[in-house]
Structures are given as C-alpha cells and as structure tokens.
NUZA-44633 format. One record per residue (C-alpha): residue number from 1; residue in three letters; x, y, z. Coordinates in Angstrom, 2 decimals, decimal comma, m for minus. Example, Ala and Ser with C-alpha at 12.3 -4.5 7.8 and 13.67 -1.06 7.14 Angstrom:
BEGIN
num->1 residuo->ala x->12,30 y->m4,50 z->7,80 $
num->2 residuo->ser x->13,67 y->m1,06 z->7,14 $
//
This chain:
BEGIN
num->1 residuo->met x->m69,14 y->35,88 z->m26,56 $
num->2 residuo->asn x->m66,93 y->35,34 z->m29,86 $
num->3 residuo->asp x->m66,98 y->32,48 z->m32,18 $
num->4 residuo->lys x->m63,13 y->31,93 z->m30,97 $
num->5 residuo->val x->m63,87 y->31,99 z->m27,28 $
num->6 residuo->arg x->m67,13 y->30,17 z->m27,82 $
num->7 residuo->arg x->m64,71 y->27,15 z->m29,42 $
num->8 residuo->leu x->m62,04 y->27,48 z->m26,66 $
num->9 residuo->lys x->m65,00 y->27,03 z->m24,29 $
num->10 residuo->glu x->m66,44 y->23,81 z->m25,69 $
num->11 residuo->ile x->m62,72 y->22,45 z->m25,98 $
num->12 residuo->ile x->m62,27 y->22,80 z->m22,37 $
num->13 residuo->asp x->m65,41 y->21,76 z->m21,44 $
num->14 residuo->asn x->m64,72 y->18,58 z->m22,78 $
num->15 residuo->thr x->m61,10 y->17,76 z->m21,69 $
num->16 residuo->asp x->m60,19 y->16,92 z->m18,04 $
num->17 residuo->asn x->m55,90 y->17,43 z->m19,23 $
num->18 residuo->leu x->m55,05 y->20,91 z->m19,69 $
num->19 residuo->val x->m51,70 y->22,32 z->m19,14 $
num->20 residuo->phe x->m51,71 y->25,69 z->m19,52 $
num->21 residuo->phe x->m48,23 y->27,73 z->m20,40 $
num->22 residuo->gly x->m48,01 y->31,51 z->m19,19 $
num->23 residuo->gly x->m45,66 y->34,23 z->m19,48 $
num->24 residuo->ala x->m45,74 y->37,87 z->m18,48 $
num->25 residuo->gly x->m48,85 y->38,80 z->m20,28 $
num->26 residuo->val x->m50,92 y->36,93 z->m17,37 $
num->27 residuo->ser x->m49,46 y->39,37 z->m14,61 $
num->28 residuo->thr x->m49,68 y->42,36 z->m16,63 $
num->29 residuo->glu x->m53,05 y->42,90 z->m15,81 $
num->30 residuo->ser x->m52,55 y->42,60 z->m12,34 $
num->31 residuo->gly x->m50,61 y->45,66 z->m12,39 $
num->32 residuo->ile x->m47,08 y->43,64 z->m12,87 $
num->33 residuo->pro x->m44,54 y->45,63 z->m15,74 $
num->34 residuo->asp x->m43,43 y->42,96 z->m18,28 $
num->35 residuo->phe x->m40,05 y->43,33 z->m19,73 $
num->36 residuo->arg x->m40,55 y->43,21 z->m23,86 $
num->37 residuo->ser x->m44,16 y->45,82 z->m24,05 $
num->38 residuo->thr x->m44,12 y->49,44 z->m25,43 $
num->39 residuo->asp x->m44,55 y->50,25 z->m21,55 $
num->40 residuo->gly x->m42,30 y->46,97 z->m20,21 $
num->41 residuo->leu x->m39,40 y->46,98 z->m18,36 $
num->42 residuo->tyr x->m36,91 y->47,46 z->m21,57 $
num->43 residuo->asn x->m38,04 y->50,45 z->m22,58 $
num->44 residuo->met x->m37,92 y->52,70 z->m19,76 $
num->45 residuo->lys x->m34,81 y->54,41 z->m18,91 $
num->46 residuo->tyr x->m32,25 y->53,25 z->m16,67 $
num->47 residuo->lys x->m28,32 y->53,90 z->m16,11 $
num->48 residuo->tyr x->m28,21 y->49,99 z->m17,10 $
num->49 residuo->pro x->m30,22 y->48,19 z->m19,29 $
num->50 residuo->pro x->m32,60 y->46,31 z->m17,07 $
num->51 residuo->glu x->m31,32 y->42,41 z->m18,86 $
num->52 residuo->thr x->m27,94 y->43,80 z->m17,33 $
num->53 residuo->ile x->m29,18 y->44,54 z->m14,27 $
num->54 residuo->val x->m31,09 y->40,99 z->m13,52 $
num->55 residuo->ser x->m27,86 y->39,25 z->m14,27 $
num->56 residuo->his x->m25,74 y->37,21 z->m12,30 $
num->57 residuo->thr x->m22,68 y->39,19 z->m12,29 $
num->58 residuo->phe x->m24,86 y->42,81 z->m11,93 $
num->59 residuo->phe x->m25,82 y->40,64 z->m8,85 $
num->60 residuo->val x->m22,82 y->39,59 z->m7,55 $
num->61 residuo->arg x->m20,84 y->42,56 z->m8,67 $
num->62 residuo->arg x->m23,16 y->45,64 z->m8,13 $
num->63 residuo->thr x->m25,45 y->44,20 z->m5,15 $
num->64 residuo->glu x->m26,85 y->46,98 z->m4,17 $
num->65 residuo->glu x->m27,74 y->48,84 z->m7,21 $
num->66 residuo->phe x->m29,28 y->45,22 z->m8,03 $
num->67 residuo->tyr x->m31,63 y->45,23 z->m4,94 $
num->68 residuo->glu x->m32,65 y->48,57 z->m5,54 $
num->69 residuo->phe x->m34,22 y->47,98 z->m9,12 $
num->70 residuo->tyr x->m35,04 y->44,34 z->m7,84 $
num->71 residuo->lys x->m37,26 y->45,90 z->m5,23 $
num->72 residuo->asp x->m38,63 y->49,12 z->m6,86 $
num->73 residuo->lys x->m39,29 y->46,80 z->m10,32 $
num->74 residuo->met x->m39,75 y->43,32 z->m9,83 $
num->75 residuo->met x->m41,41 y->42,71 z->m6,11 $
num->76 residuo->ala x->m45,16 y->43,84 z->m6,29 $
num->77 residuo->leu x->m45,73 y->42,50 z->m3,12 $
num->78 residuo->asp x->m49,58 y->44,51 z->m3,51 $
num->79 residuo->ala x->m50,71 y->42,66 z->m6,98 $
num->80 residuo->lys x->m53,15 y->40,47 z->m6,50 $
num->81 residuo->pro x->m54,46 y->37,62 z->m8,97 $
num->82 residuo->asn x->m56,73 y->38,62 z->m12,20 $
num->83 residuo->lys x->m59,79 y->36,59 z->m13,61 $
num->84 residuo->ala x->m56,97 y->34,15 z->m15,48 $
num->85 residuo->his x->m55,19 y->33,16 z->m12,48 $
num->86 residuo->tyr x->m59,01 y->32,40 z->m10,58 $
num->87 residuo->lys x->m60,34 y->30,75 z->m13,58 $
num->88 residuo->leu x->m56,91 y->28,17 z->m13,67 $
num->89 residuo->ala x->m57,12 y->27,43 z->m9,96 $
num->90 residuo->gln x->m61,29 y->26,89 z->m10,48 $
num->91 residuo->trp x->m59,55 y->24,02 z->m13,57 $
num->92 residuo->glu x->m57,32 y->22,86 z->m11,24 $
num->93 residuo->lys x->m60,00 y->22,04 z->m8,76 $
num->94 residuo->glu x->m62,49 y->20,50 z->m11,28 $
num->95 residuo->gly x->m60,12 y->18,00 z->m11,87 $
num->96 residuo->lys x->m59,24 y->19,91 z->m15,32 $
num->97 residuo->cys x->m55,97 y->21,56 z->m15,29 $
num->98 residuo->arg x->m53,48 y->19,41 z->m14,40 $
num->99 residuo->ala x->m50,46 y->21,78 z->m14,49 $
num->100 residuo->val x->m49,27 y->25,71 z->m14,59 $
num->101 residuo->val x->m46,49 y->26,09 z->m16,06 $
num->102 residuo->thr x->m45,37 y->29,99 z->m15,76 $
num->103 residuo->gln x->m42,50 y->32,20 z->m16,58 $
num->104 residuo->asn x->m43,67 y->34,73 z->m13,44 $
num->105 residuo->ile x->m42,00 y->34,91 z->m10,68 $
num->106 residuo->asp x->m44,69 y->36,72 z->m8,67 $
num->107 residuo->gly x->m46,64 y->33,47 z->m7,18 $
num->108 residuo->leu x->m50,00 y->35,18 z->m7,99 $
num->109 residuo->his x->m51,13 y->31,58 z->m9,53 $
num->110 residuo->gln x->m50,56 y->30,00 z->m6,23 $
num->111 residuo->met x->m52,39 y->33,07 z->m4,35 $
num->112 residuo->ala x->m55,26 y->32,67 z->m6,66 $
num->113 residuo->gly x->m55,44 y->28,83 z->m5,04 $
num->114 residuo->ser x->m53,48 y->26,67 z->m7,72 $
num->115 residuo->lys x->m51,70 y->23,61 z->m6,59 $
num->116 residuo->asn x->m49,68 y->22,63 z->m8,98 $
num->117 residuo->val x->m47,94 y->25,20 z->m10,53 $
num->118 residuo->leu x->m44,33 y->25,21 z->m11,89 $
num->119 residuo->glu x->m42,65 y->28,18 z->m11,85 $
num->120 residuo->leu x->m39,19 y->28,27 z->m14,47 $
num->121 residuo->his x->m37,98 y->31,18 z->m13,12 $
num->122 residuo->gly x->m38,21 y->30,86 z->m9,49 $
num->123 residuo->ser x->m39,75 y->33,26 z->m6,84 $
num->124 residuo->ile x->m39,58 y->36,29 z->m5,28 $
num->125 residuo->his x->m41,52 y->34,63 z->m2,30 $
num->126 residuo->arg x->m38,51 y->32,11 z->m1,84 $
num->127 residuo->asn x->m35,32 y->33,73 z->m0,79 $
num->128 residuo->tyr x->m31,61 y->32,24 z->0,82 $
num->129 residuo->cys x->m28,76 y->33,06 z->2,71 $
num->130 residuo->thr x->m25,98 y->32,50 z->0,91 $
num->131 residuo->lys x->m23,73 y->31,13 z->3,45 $
num->132 residuo->cys x->m25,77 y->29,33 z->5,33 $
num->133 residuo->gly x->m28,92 y->28,34 z->3,76 $
num->134 residuo->lys x->m31,52 y->30,13 z->5,89 $
num->135 residuo->phe x->m34,91 y->30,88 z->4,68 $
num->136 residuo->phe x->m36,64 y->34,50 z->4,44 $
num->137 residuo->asp x->m40,01 y->35,61 z->2,61 $
num->138 residuo->ala x->m40,14 y->38,72 z->0,12 $
num->139 residuo->ala x->m41,63 y->41,18 z->2,79 $
num->140 residuo->tyr x->m37,97 y->40,79 z->4,78 $
num->141 residuo->val x->m36,12 y->41,23 z->1,36 $
num->142 residuo->lys x->m38,50 y->44,24 z->0,56 $
num->143 residuo->asn x->m37,78 y->45,58 z->3,94 $
num->144 residuo->ser x->m34,56 y->45,34 z->4,43 $
num->145 residuo->pro x->m32,30 y->48,69 z->4,08 $
num->146 residuo->gly x->m30,26 y->48,45 z->0,98 $
num->147 residuo->val x->m28,89 y->44,65 z->0,62 $
num->148 residuo->pro x->m30,80 y->41,62 z->2,48 $
num->149 residuo->leu x->m28,52 y->40,20 z->4,95 $
num->150 residuo->cys x->m29,49 y->36,97 z->6,91 $
num->151 residuo->asp x->m30,26 y->37,58 z->10,92 $
num->152 residuo->asp x->m28,33 y->34,80 z->11,77 $
num->153 residuo->cys x->m25,15 y->34,49 z->10,24 $
num->154 residuo->gly x->m24,76 y->38,11 z->8,42 $
num->155 residuo->gly x->m24,63 y->36,15 z->4,84 $
num->156 residuo->leu x->m26,17 y->37,64 z->1,92 $
num->157 residuo->val x->m29,51 y->36,93 z->1,17 $
num->158 residuo->lys x->m30,13 y->36,36 z->m2,76 $
num->159 residuo->pro x->m33,41 y->35,29 z->m3,87 $
num->160 residuo->asp x->m34,65 y->32,34 z->m5,77 $
num->161 residuo->val x->m35,17 y->33,46 z->m9,15 $
num->162 residuo->val x->m33,37 y->32,39 z->m12,01 $
num->163 residuo->leu x->m31,11 y->35,69 z->m13,25 $
num->164 residuo->tyr x->m29,77 y->35,88 z->m16,68 $
num->165 residuo->glu x->m26,48 y->33,68 z->m17,26 $
num->166 residuo->glu x->m27,91 y->31,33 z->m14,50 $
num->167 residuo->gly x->m29,61 y->28,03 z->m15,41 $
num->168 residuo->leu x->m33,21 y->27,07 z->m14,79 $
num->169 residuo->asp x->m34,05 y->23,94 z->m12,55 $
num->170 residuo->asn x->m33,24 y->20,79 z->m14,04 $
num->171 residuo->thr x->m36,27 y->19,15 z->m11,76 $
num->172 residuo->ile x->m39,05 y->21,55 z->m12,54 $
num->173 residuo->ile x->m37,80 y->21,49 z->m16,49 $
num->174 residuo->ser x->m38,46 y->17,64 z->m16,60 $
num->175 residuo->lys x->m41,65 y->18,43 z->m14,55 $
num->176 residuo->ser x->m42,90 y->21,17 z->m17,35 $
num->177 residuo->ile x->m42,02 y->18,81 z->m19,90 $
num->178 residuo->arg x->m43,90 y->15,62 z->m18,71 $
num->179 residuo->ala x->m46,96 y->18,02 z->m18,25 $
num->180 residuo->ile x->m46,96 y->19,22 z->m21,46 $
num->181 residuo->ser x->m46,15 y->15,88 z->m23,27 $
num->182 residuo->glu x->m48,85 y->13,83 z->m21,71 $
num->183 residuo->ala x->m51,68 y->16,84 z->m22,15 $
num->184 residuo->asp x->m54,75 y->16,57 z->m24,29 $
num->185 residuo->val x->m54,99 y->20,10 z->m24,29 $
num->186 residuo->leu x->m52,41 y->22,66 z->m24,02 $
num->187 residuo->ile x->m53,12 y->26,74 z->m23,42 $
num->188 residuo->ile x->m50,16 y->29,08 z->m24,43 $
num->189 residuo->gly x->m51,39 y->32,74 z->m22,35 $
num->190 residuo->gly x->m49,51 y->36,22 z->m22,22 $
num->191 residuo->thr x->m46,54 y->35,35 z->m23,43 $
num->192 residuo->ser x->m44,39 y->36,07 z->m26,97 $
num->193 residuo->leu x->m42,72 y->32,95 z->m26,76 $
num->194 residuo->ala x->m39,50 y->34,74 z->m27,90 $
num->195 residuo->val x->m37,50 y->33,52 z->m24,39 $
num->196 residuo->tyr x->m35,64 y->30,34 z->m24,73 $
num->197 residuo->pro x->m35,29 y->27,82 z->m23,34 $
num->198 residuo->ala x->m39,00 y->27,98 z->m21,88 $
num->199 residuo->ala x->m40,71 y->28,77 z->m25,45 $
num->200 residuo->gly x->m39,09 y->25,52 z->m27,09 $
num->201 residuo->met x->m41,02 y->23,47 z->m24,04 $
num->202 residuo->ile x->m43,98 y->23,57 z->m26,49 $
num->203 residuo->asp x->m42,06 y->21,31 z->m29,03 $
num->204 residuo->tyr x->m42,64 y->18,46 z->m26,17 $
num->205 residuo->phe x->m46,76 y->19,16 z->m26,51 $
num->206 residuo->arg x->m48,16 y->15,75 z->m28,91 $
num->207 residuo->gly x->m51,97 y->16,39 z->m27,74 $
num->208 residuo->lys x->m55,03 y->17,28 z->m29,69 $
num->209 residuo->his x->m55,72 y->20,65 z->m29,10 $
num->210 residuo->leu x->m52,76 y->23,70 z->m29,11 $
num->211 residuo->ile x->m54,40 y->27,27 z->m28,10 $
num->212 residuo->leu x->m52,43 y->30,58 z->m28,35 $
num->213 residuo->ile x->m53,97 y->33,55 z->m26,18 $
num->214 residuo->asn x->m51,95 y->36,63 z->m26,80 $
num->215 residuo->lys x->m52,30 y->40,44 z->m27,59 $
num->216 residuo->ser x->m49,86 y->40,10 z->m30,25 $
num->217 residuo->ser x->m49,16 y->37,32 z->m32,70 $
num->218 residuo->thr x->m46,28 y->35,01 z->m31,87 $
num->219 residuo->pro x->m43,96 y->32,52 z->m33,72 $
num->220 residuo->arg x->m45,84 y->29,55 z->m33,19 $
num->221 residuo->asp x->m49,51 y->30,73 z->m34,07 $
num->222 residuo->ser x->m49,27 y->28,83 z->m37,51 $
num->223 residuo->gln x->m49,18 y->25,67 z->m35,14 $
num->224 residuo->ala x->m51,87 y->26,84 z->m33,15 $
num->225 residuo->asp x->m55,27 y->24,80 z->m33,67 $
num->226 residuo->leu x->m56,98 y->28,10 z->m32,18 $
num->227 residuo->val x->m55,51 y->31,62 z->m31,95 $
num->228 residuo->ile x->m57,26 y->34,65 z->m29,76 $
num->229 residuo->asn x->m55,03 y->37,72 z->m30,00 $
num->230 residuo->asp x->m56,60 y->39,55 z->m26,84 $
num->231 residuo->ser x->m55,66 y->39,47 z->m23,00 $
num->232 residuo->ile x->m55,84 y->36,35 z->m21,29 $
num->233 residuo->gly x->m57,65 y->38,21 z->m18,47 $
num->234 residuo->glu x->m60,53 y->39,34 z->m20,59 $
num->235 residuo->val x->m60,99 y->36,10 z->m22,42 $
num->236 residuo->phe x->m61,11 y->33,37 z->m19,14 $
num->237 residuo->gly x->m63,40 y->36,08 z->m17,65 $
num->238 residuo->gln x->m65,98 y->35,13 z->m20,27 $
num->239 residuo->leu x->m65,70 y->31,28 z->m19,76 $
//
C-alpha cells in the first residue's frame, strides 16, 4: 500500500459520511466498454458515430439500428461487480457511505449490494412500453428479436436510460446534489469529469476531503486533497 492509498484509508476510516461519484471507469474493470478511452466505443468503427446512435432522434427515426447497437454494446448482462462495487456496498453496510451517484447504467452497484444508488443516466434494467407503461426487465429487451414490443398492447418498449438530447431526471439530480452537499468526504472515481451536467455537481461539495481516483488526470485535480492516478478497482482492492 503506497502513501496515497494509506492516506485514503485513513480518511475513510475516520468518516461516517462519504459519498461516491462514479463514471465509466468503475465499470470498465467489469468488462463494460466506456465511450472515450482508446478502446472505447467512440474509437470503434460504426456506420454512425455512437453518440448519434444513442440519441433521442436516432431512437425515434432508426429504432431497429438503435437496438442493434444498444443490445450489442450497452447491455452487458453477463458483467459482474468488481472490487470497487463490493467495497462501496461494504461501506454502506458499515454506515460510512451515504450514497453512490453514478453515471453508469449497468446496475452493478445494486448487484454488489448497494442500496442508495442514484443513477444519473438511468438503467438498462428498467424498460417501459411507450404506449401503456408496462414494465419490462433487461432480459426481455435483450432477447426480443429486433425492436422489443410490448406483449400486452404491441407498443414500442423504450429503455429507461437518458439518451443524448434528453434531460436528466430532476428528482435524481436534486437527491444527488443534496447527498454531495451534505457529505464530509467526496470520492470521485473512474470519470474524466468531461460530461455535463453531471460533472458540475461536484461544485456543490462543501465537505472536508475531495478525493479523485482516475487513470488519467481530470480538469479538477487541482481542487482535490488527494489525487490517485490508478484504476479504481485496484485502489479499492487494497483498502
């Protein structure tokens, strides 16, 4: 355990009010591709750019092609939680971690046992008929041939994920801002802090210790008390 990880452990040992804010880097260690890294989705070759495919307009106009990409690249139903997910769930159980605010849509935090998870961008595990509102799980969508349709009314089933051009859920935003503003310790992990409005939420932090754990540097490194440039799973695995 190096000095930085030792310092991190010391901070965590002495708090009962930490909030974790996580991005794609938390899930890449579970085998889920992110968008921006060198082997991420933005650098793979598709007929359309990924940010176009996962837009509201594309979903409406080219629903079949949307679902081809979505099922293939964004529904990693075999993925399992990693050390970071399990450690956060453990801290919640111990009364240390008050909330996990995540930009990920994979549900791995809940699978690991975390209860208070605020999903800024929704979840692949919630899907609704746009006509009658019936709920469908991820397996139903994944296993539907082509475009998933409601088995009751035949309406189009849409994932409860925030696509480009769509706004974030105001209730989730409010809860996230409240959790961050009331925390003593804010740990930000696995995110380049490039995606807004999510990245701007850390401006509400007024606590004692801001900690950044990411493989590469971020625009907020100078504001942090502790910066660790390493994988979040590796770091949390040492604690």
